[in-house]
Residue, then its C-alpha position, 0 to 999 in steps of 0.5 A: q900733197v899732190q899738185l896737178v898742172e894742166s897744159g894744152g888749152g887755147l883757142v880753136q875753131a868749131g870742128g877742130s881738135l885740142r889735146l889737154s894733158c895733166a901731170a901730177s907732182g909731189r906725193t906721186t908714189d901712190s897711183y891715182g885715178m884722174g878726171w876732167f871737169r869744166q866750168g863754162p861762163g856763168k855755169e857750174r863746174e861739170f864732170v867731163a871724163a874720168i879714168s881709173w888708175a890702171g885705165g880699166s874704168i872710163a866714164y864720159a859725160d853724155s855731152v862729150k861722149g863720142r867726141f872726147i877721149i881720155s887716156r893715161g899718159n906714159a908717165k905715172n899719174t898723167v892723163n890726156l884728154q883728146m877733144n875732137s869736133l869741138k863746139p862753141e859750148d865746149t868753151a870753158v876752163y878745164y880742170c884736172a882732178a886726181r883721186k886715190f879711191m873709187t868713192d862716188w865714181p866717176t863724178g865725185g871723190y876727188d882729192y886734188w885739183g889743178q888750177g884750170i886751163q882755158v879752152t875757147v871754141s869760136s864759131 
């Protein structure tokens, strides 16, 4: 089993920046591709960004392209999401996810999910 823990959320004004991080623990001898999803108030969960285990493949939702940057952390099976030029519509619970295989890349095929972390952008 793999456990994912997100950190770095909080409250920020529109136009500001936040950096989310996610670290995997447990069965981490394998290497995982990782991604970020979010669920805003009254909305369904949506894909935000994904990165393959080696970092060679990266994908973004159109709504965050040019503003968010996903990257692998220095430690194995860690991932960061740098969020710039934040907008009130970015307000959501952000979830980290991990995958072993590239099935349904980049929006599906995730095996493990974090508990989520709140990001609130005030106008």
